[in-house]
Each structure stands twice: as structure tokens, then as C-alpha cells.
N, C-alpha and C positions, 0 to 999 in steps of 0.2 A: 783544368790543365794550365791555363794562362796564369791563374793566381798562384799555382804551385811554382811556376817559373818566377813569378814576381817575388814570392817569398824567398826563393833561393838567391835572387839578385840582391835583395835587401840584405840577406845574411852575408853575401860576399862583400858588399860595401862596408858592413859592420866590421868584418874581419880585417879589411884593409885599414880602417881607422884604428882598430885595436892594436895593430902591429907596433905603433910608435909609443903607445901608452905604457907607463910603468906604475906599479903600485908604490905609493909613497907612505911614509910613516903617519900614524895617527897622532895629531897634535891638537890640543884645545886652543891655545893662542887667544885666550880671553881678552887680553889687552888690545889686540888688533881689532876684534869685533866690537868691543865695548871699551873705548878709551877711558882710563881711570879704574878699570877693573883690577882686582887682585891678581898680581902676576902669577901667583901659585893657586889660582882658583881651581876648585874641584869640579868634576863633571856636574854635580848637583848645583853648584853655584852658577856655573855657565848656563845651565838650562833655566834657572830662575831668572837670570838677566835676559836671556833670549825671550822668555815668555812675557816679561815686562816690556821689552822692545816691540813685540808684536802688537801690543795694544796702545802703543805710544805713537801718535801721528808724527811727532817731532823727530822720530828716529830716521825718517826718510826726508827730513827737511834740513838742508845744509845750514848750520848755524852761522849767522853773520856772513853768508856767502857773498862774495864779490862778483859782479858781472863785468868786471874789467878784464882786459887782456885778450879780447877777441881779435884775431887777425885774419883777414880775408885776402886770399890771393887766387884769382880766377875762380875755379870751381872748388877750391879747398878752404876750409875754415879750421882754425886751431884756437884752442883756449886752454887755460890751466884747469886741471881737475880740482875739485873741492877736497879731495883726499890725497895726501902725499904718501907715497910708498918708497921703499928702498930701490925700486926699479925706476930710474929717471925717465926712461922712455914712456912708462905707463902714466906719468904725471901730466902729460900733455895730451889733450883729447883732439883727435882728428875726425873731421866729418867731410864727406864729399857731397856737394850740392849740385843737383841737376835741376836747373831753373825751368819753369813753365812759361815765364813771361807774364805771370799774374801773381798778385799778392793775395789772392782770394783763399787758396788752400795750400797747405803744406803737410807732408807726411814724413815723420821721423821713423826710420827703419832700424830695428835692432836685430842683428844677425844671429845665427845659431852658433853653438859652441864649436870652436876649432874651424870656423869658416876660413877658407883660404883666399877668398876674393869677395869683393862687393858684388851686388847683383845688378849688373848693367842693364839687363833686360827689363827688370821691374822699373828702374829709374827712367829709362827711355820711354817705356810704355805709358807710364802715368804722367810724366812731364809733358808729353804730347797731348794729353787730355786735361790739361789745366791744373795739375797737381805738382807743385815743386817737391822733389824728393830729396831728403837729407839722410844720408847713410852714415851713422856714427860708429866709430870703432869702439867696441866694448873693451873693458880692461884686459890687458895682456893679449890683444889681438891686433893684427895688421901692423900699423906704425907703432903701436904701443907694446909690441911683443917683447918678452924678456930675451935679451941677447943669448943666443945659443940654444934656446928652447925649440923643440920641434912641434909642440902643441901647447895649448893654453892651460897648462897644469896649475897655474896660480889662480885662474878664475874659478875653477871647480875642482875640489880635491878632498882628501881626507884630513886636511887641516881645517877644522871647523871654523875657527875664527877668521882665517883668511878668506874662506868662501863667503862668509857673511860680509866681510869688508868689501870684497870685490863686487858683489851684487849691489851693495849699498852705494859703492862708488859709481857703478853704472847708472843707478837711479838718480843720484845727485847730478852726474854729468848730463844725463838726458833732460832733467828738469831745467838745468842751466841753459842748455841748447834751446829748449822750448821758450824760455824767457827771452832769449836773443831773437828768436823768430818773431815773437810778439812785438818786440821793440823795433824790428825791421818793417812791421806793418802787416804781417800775415794775420788774417782774421780767423780762419778756421784751421785748427791743427789736429791731426790724427796721429796715432802711433800704430806701427805694425811690428810685431815681434814673432820670431820664428824659433821654435823649440826653446832653448834656454833663453833666447831673446824675448820669448813671449812672457816669461816670468818677469823680466825687467819692464817690458811694456805694460803688463798688467798692474804691477805695483805703482808705476808712474801714473797710469790712468786712475787708479784708486785714490791717489793723493793729490793730484794736480787738476784743479778746475779748469785750467786752460785747454785741456784735452777734450775735444768734442766726440771723437770716435776712437775706438780701440779694436784692432783686428789681431787676433791671437791664433797663430798657426801651430799645430802640433803641441798643444799646451796641456798642462795638468795642474793640480792644486799643490800637493805636497812635494817639494823638491827632494825631501828625504826619501820618500817612497820611490820617486823616479830614479834616484841614484841607486837605491837598494835593489830595485827590480829591473832596471833598464839594461838593454843589450850593450849600450855604448859606454856604460860606467862600471863594468865589472872590475876594472883595475882599482877604482876608488873604493868599491865595496870590500875588496880584498884588504885594503889598508884600514878599513873601519871595523869589520865584523869581529875581529879578535879583541876589540877594546870597547865596543859600544853596540847595543842592540837597536833594532829599528824604533822601538818605543821611545828610547832616550834620544835617538837621532831626530825624531820628529820634534821633540821638545827643544833640542839644541838649535834646530833650524826653523823654529816657529816664525821668525820674521820673514822667512823666504817661502812661506806657505800661502799661496794665493787664496786658499779657502778662508783664511783669516781676514781677508779684505772683501769678501763677497758683499757685505752690506754697503761698503763704500762704493764698490763698482755698480751696485744697483741704484744708488741715489743720484740725484741731480740730473737725471735724464741722459746719462752717458749712453751712447749707442755702442753695442758690443757685437762683434762678428768673430766667429770661431770656425776654424777649419781643422777637422780631425781625420785621422787615418784609422780605419777599422782593423787593419792588420799590423798596427804599430807595435814593434817590440822594444822601442826605445822609451817612449812614453806610453805605457800600457793603457788600452782603452778604458779600463775600469778606473784609472786615476783621472782621466779626462771626464768620464761620466759623473764621478763624484763631485768634481768641481762644477759641472753644469747643473747638477741637482742643487748644490749649495747656492749657486747664483739664482736659480729659479725660486728656491725657498725664500731668498732675500727680496724677491720682487723683480729681479732683472728678467728681461726677455731677449736673450742673445739670439742672434741670427746664426744658426749652426748648419754647417755643411759637413757631412760625413762621406768620406771617399773610401772605396773598397781597395785600399792599397796600403803600403807600409810607410815607415817614417822617411826613408830615402826615396822610394819610388813615387812619392807625391810630386817630385820634380820631373816626372816623365809624362808624356802625353798618354791618355787624354786628361790625366788628373791635374797637371799643372794648368791646363787650359780652363778646366772647370773651376779650379781655385781662383785663377786670375779673373775670370768673368764674375764670379761671386764677389770678389773684392772690389771690382770696378763698380758694380751695382751699389755696394755698400758705401763707397766713397762719394756717391752722388748726394752731396749735402742738401739738406732741406733749405 
């Protein structure tokens, strides 16, 4: 009875979020994803470039990136993004720092798609326990929002190239922020990603040796499958399915598939923590299980917590408390 009510509550939350979303046209936009690509690239050419990028570690390495331009004012940090877009606001990265009073541990938080506010409770809780919390605005969110937009439609959409560019931008920005934290003297750095943010955090952890621990909430492997099957992305699928099938979408978004980085996540002793919702309709459990299996096959031993709730109800008691305690134990660095 309780879980039936919980499922209905999750569905109501999904409907409220869906109300503002509109289906947008299908666009390849290969030049945006792969600078220098043929402006008139075909879908097959796009997929070939994407598959090459998925096996190229340099794709998520900012070329000649400058670590200049950081400005700190009280609890706010700003710096220029490594990728320049036509939205001026999006080209400056904002991060909120909640200090712990120690330079021993820092945790960079990557929020979910269309987040409306940073998570003050998480920041306060962990900063009081010796972990400095840094909450970075992902592309087209918070201070980086596109003027006039009501949701972050430029971060995830049926524009294949812009979606790749946006996730890549988030990864570059996150890695630049981590370098700054290291330069400030922080010794042990972890990443926490929630839903779409877990894809960003996972890709960063797979490519950046400065990350000691990665905690992924409500995550999956294939972003293409998540968009195709998820409750929160029906408007995106509507713009996709008349022009591309799931098989080709998987190829086109190969750089955004966490399964492709399972071996990287399994190597160099990275500690992994995963929180999943068994009643999730946004990131279907089978997508999460497939990623977990791929990680285990690669030799990783993720610490997995499965909660009997939905994607949105993970934020309700007792699930949020169980997830928080699990994360607290995980962040107790050796």
C-alpha cells in the first residue's frame, strides 16, 4: 500500500516536471560536438566520430586549458569555462563552497538535470564533518541558465551535438575545478553526482586520477537508453524517434555511455559508491544493473545501496537518511 502511494507520488512529480518541457527538433550539429567536423555530416559520419571519441582519452581533456581567471568572493568561486558557447552566461562557471575548516577532504557535487537550487542540507551536513563541499553549476543551470529558458533544454535535448558538447563542457569544468582545489591544498577529493550529474561525475572519475572516491546516485550506463526509456525525457524522445532509432542513438552518444569507461573506473584503486532506486522510472533499474555488471566484470567492487523507492522519492525519509548515512560511511577516507 505504501509503495503504491510512493509510485503515485513519483508520477505526480514527473508530471509537474514534464509540464514545462517541449519537444525540440532533431539536429545532428556535428561541428558543436566535434569541432572541425563536416558541417553537413551524415548520421553515419556523426556516429563514427562519436565512437572514435569514446575510445580517445583526450576527448575529455581540455586542450591547452588555462587555470587562470579564478575569482573567489566569500563562498562563491567563478572561473571561465573551457568551452565557449553562444550563451554568454553559460561561459562562466559558478561554484558554491561550504568550507569545513580543513584542507584534508573536499567533495565536488554535480546536481541533477533541471535542479532548481543547490543542496544546502548536504553541504552543511558534510562540512560539519570535515568535508569541504563544492557545488558546481552544470552548463545551462543556475547562474549559467539561458535567458528566458524555464528548464535546461540546452544541456540535454534532441540536438545530438549540443548534448555531447554540454556534457563535455561539464566534465572539463569539473576537472578544472578539481585542479584548483588541488592547488589550494586539498589532499583528498571525491565527486558526488546525482542523476544526470552522476554521468558527469562518473566520466570525471574515469579520466582524472586526482579523484579518490566517486559516489553516483541514481545512475545508469547508456545515456541514450536513459533518454529513450525514462519518464523525465519523453519530450526529448518525441523529437528523436522520427529521425533516429535507439541503436543509432547509442552509437551517436557513445562518449556519454558510462559503460564505455568501466575499465577506467575499475583501475587505479578508485573507490566507488552507488545509490540506486529499485522503483525508478527515470533511470530504469535494468540500465543501472547493466552498468553495475560491466563494472564488476572489469574488476571494480562498487559499494551499492539499493533503496525500495523511486527516482524522486529517494529524497524522502527514510530513504534520504539511509542514502546519507551510506555516503557518510563511504567518505571516511582511509
